[in-house]
MARDOZA-67589 format. One record per residue (C-alpha): residue number from 1; residue in one letter; x, y, z. Coordinates in steps of 0.001 Angstrom, whole numbers. Example, Ala and Ser with C-alpha at 12.3 -4.5 7.8 and 13.67 -1.06 7.14 Angstrom:
2
- 1	A	12300	-4500	7800 .
- 2	S	13670	-1060	7140 .
//
This chain:
175
- 1	M	4180	-50854	-22595 .
- 2	P	6050	-53187	-20190 .
- 3	T	5918	-56771	-21107 .
- 4	L	7095	-60021	-19546 .
- 5	V	9893	-61772	-21450 .
- 6	P	12204	-64546	-20620 .
- 7	P	15510	-63505	-18945 .
- 8	S	17955	-62414	-21670 .
- 9	E	21404	-60924	-22398 .
- 10	R	19523	-57847	-23861 .
- 11	H	18622	-56687	-20350 .
- 12	R	21794	-57637	-18686 .
- 13	A	23126	-54161	-17795 .
- 14	S	19701	-53006	-16571 .
- 15	F	19150	-56180	-14567 .
- 16	L	22584	-55898	-12877 .
- 17	D	21837	-52205	-12037 .
- 18	A	18611	-53382	-10369 .
- 19	V	20479	-56005	-8349 .
- 20	R	23044	-53348	-7146 .
- 21	E	20097	-50962	-6425 .
- 22	A	18424	-53642	-4238 .
- 23	Q	21554	-54500	-2469 .
- 24	Q	22456	-50848	-1800 .
- 25	T	19073	-50132	-327 .
- 26	G	18481	-53545	1229 .
- 27	S	15067	-53832	-164 .
- 28	G	15308	-56715	-2582 .
- 29	L	13580	-59985	-2002 .
- 30	G	15031	-63466	-1558 .
- 31	D	18156	-64221	-3580 .
- 32	T	18399	-60738	-5001 .
- 33	L	20083	-59570	-1921 .
- 34	T	22704	-62339	-2097 .
- 35	F	23374	-62370	-5743 .
- 36	D	27215	-62208	-6328 .
- 37	I	27427	-59347	-8900 .
- 38	P	31145	-60075	-9988 .
- 39	E	30002	-63718	-10615 .
- 40	L	26963	-62534	-12638 .
- 41	E	29168	-60255	-14594 .
- 42	R	31780	-62815	-15273 .
- 43	D	29179	-65549	-16581 .
- 44	F	25726	-64016	-17250 .
- 45	P	24844	-66778	-19642 .
- 46	A	25234	-69385	-16875 .
- 47	F	23036	-67173	-14628 .
- 48	L	20412	-67086	-17492 .
- 49	A	20536	-70906	-17823 .
- 50	H	20218	-71262	-14066 .
- 51	L	16972	-69127	-14182 .
- 52	R	15540	-71306	-16826 .
- 53	R	16524	-74688	-15475 .
- 54	F	13043	-75870	-14329 .
- 55	E	11183	-74861	-17541 .
- 56	P	9475	-77874	-19301 .
- 57	P	10530	-80237	-20812 .
- 58	A	13041	-80332	-17919 .
- 59	V	12380	-82842	-15186 .
- 60	P	12965	-80917	-11934 .
- 61	P	14645	-82741	-9017 .
- 62	E	12853	-83949	-6100 .
- 63	G	11200	-81163	-4052 .
- 64	F	10882	-78894	-7142 .
- 65	V	8420	-78236	-9635 .
- 66	N	8393	-76993	-13270 .
- 67	S	8489	-73177	-13299 .
- 68	E	9584	-70248	-15318 .
- 69	S	11234	-66834	-14504 .
- 70	L	10094	-63888	-16508 .
- 71	W	11371	-60275	-16540 .
- 72	L	9061	-57336	-16673 .
- 73	V	10828	-54902	-19095 .
- 74	E	10117	-51891	-21047 .
- 75	G	12493	-51608	-24082 .
- 76	D	15974	-52418	-22606 .
- 77	T	14998	-51484	-19056 .
- 78	Y	14493	-54226	-16498 .
- 79	L	11767	-53258	-14115 .
- 80	G	11135	-56527	-12244 .
- 81	R	10613	-60290	-12278 .
- 82	V	7884	-62879	-11822 .
- 83	S	8186	-66525	-11093 .
- 84	I	5437	-68877	-12136 .
- 85	R	5314	-72433	-10802 .
- 86	H	3354	-74725	-12975 .
- 87	T	2142	-76784	-9997 .
- 88	L	2269	-76697	-6332 .
- 89	N	4136	-79217	-3977 .
- 90	A	3546	-79336	-249 .
- 91	R	6088	-76553	498 .
- 92	L	4735	-74236	-2189 .
- 93	R	1153	-74813	-1062 .
- 94	E	2282	-73676	2423 .
- 95	F	4586	-70828	1257 .
- 96	G	5259	-69278	-2029 .
- 97	G	2336	-70382	-4185 .
- 98	H	2138	-70412	-7918 .
- 99	I	3315	-66691	-8454 .
- 100	G	5909	-64487	-7012 .
- 101	Y	7029	-61149	-8097 .
- 102	E	9556	-58396	-7401 .
- 103	I	9838	-54868	-8613 .
- 104	R	13146	-53150	-8527 .
- 105	P	13298	-50579	-5834 .
- 106	G	13445	-47469	-7915 .
- 107	Q	10396	-48484	-9901 .
- 108	R	8013	-49304	-7078 .
- 109	R	4750	-47572	-6358 .
- 110	R	4158	-46919	-10167 .
- 111	G	1829	-49779	-10815 .
- 112	Y	4367	-52216	-12116 .
- 113	A	3586	-54788	-9441 .
- 114	T	-83	-54795	-10435 .
- 115	L	880	-55102	-14096 .
- 116	A	3289	-57903	-13406 .
- 117	L	776	-59878	-11489 .
- 118	R	-1791	-59363	-14223 .
- 119	L	553	-60503	-16915 .
- 120	A	1698	-63432	-14824 .
- 121	L	-2025	-64524	-14383 .
- 122	E	-2411	-64277	-18156 .
- 123	R	549	-66520	-18459 .
- 124	A	-982	-68963	-15842 .
- 125	R	-4136	-69193	-17962 .
- 126	E	-2060	-69979	-21049 .
- 127	L	-539	-72821	-18936 .
- 128	G	-3915	-74197	-18229 .
- 129	L	-4078	-73261	-14601 .
- 130	T	-7526	-72449	-13347 .
- 131	R	-6784	-71205	-9832 .
- 132	V	-3497	-69935	-8533 .
- 133	L	-2105	-69378	-4984 .
- 134	V	-127	-66101	-4296 .
- 135	T	1305	-65374	-820 .
- 136	C	2759	-62315	866 .
- 137	D	4065	-61268	4223 .
- 138	V	1218	-60062	6492 .
- 139	D	2985	-56670	6980 .
- 140	N	3649	-56055	3249 .
- 141	A	715	-53596	2578 .
- 142	G	1772	-52996	-1017 .
- 143	S	1795	-56602	-2028 .
- 144	R	-1472	-57114	-283 .
- 145	R	-2980	-54429	-2246 .
- 146	V	-1520	-55742	-5510 .
- 147	I	-3076	-59331	-4891 .
- 148	E	-6408	-57905	-3684 .
- 149	K	-6593	-55800	-6945 .
- 150	G	-5891	-59105	-8893 .
- 151	C	-9061	-60597	-7280 .
- 152	G	-7171	-62502	-4588 .
- 153	V	-9404	-64065	-2061 .
- 154	L	-7780	-64428	1378 .
- 155	E	-7491	-68003	2510 .
- 156	G	-6034	-66819	6005 .
- 157	E	-2869	-65816	7921 .
- 158	F	-259	-68555	8660 .
- 159	T	3065	-69172	10182 .
- 160	V	5303	-71580	8449 .
- 161	P	8423	-73487	9501 .
- 162	D	11675	-71770	8778 .
- 163	Y	10194	-68235	8175 .
- 164	E	9927	-65773	10851 .
- 165	R	7064	-63673	9502 .
- 166	V	3301	-64415	9360 .
- 167	I	2234	-64745	5754 .
- 168	R	-1231	-64367	4036 .
- 169	R	-2393	-66850	1346 .
- 170	Y	-4582	-65665	-1319 .
- 171	W	-6365	-67700	-4092 .
- 172	I	-7191	-66179	-7533 .
- 173	E	-9657	-67911	-9825 .
- 174	L	-8723	-67872	-13562 .
- 175	A	-11514	-69752	-15059 .
//
């Protein structure tokens, strides 16, 4: 059964394969498409530390919030990742929300995104959050279905500065 775990050396090979897969297909999200694979291979521990830099008790710099990156894995296989922001700032309230997720291209349409969100919501409850914001592009039908399965209630559709697509904002009650 897949679980969420902190990023680790154990999943290095599978994670790097997933990055290559995303870059080859052009279907990764955010920084996945721009990761420098030779750099990751050269100093994977530094990359892991970078992913965990905003975890409490760290005090994040201005404009950032405490957050954690978790990997969805099954055994030694990296399936995807989630980001959980412990609070919202003005930018995250507008775009990004509390939870973001990505499933590696070859593992999509198998229910892993739904599972990743469900597990992220459980973690958010453990953190004491009672309501979380999740956003997606308006044309991302798969992500919309995942969020709606997770009991997301649509706040609306919005445009945000410095982002070319219309997004949808959903709130999920955790209480």
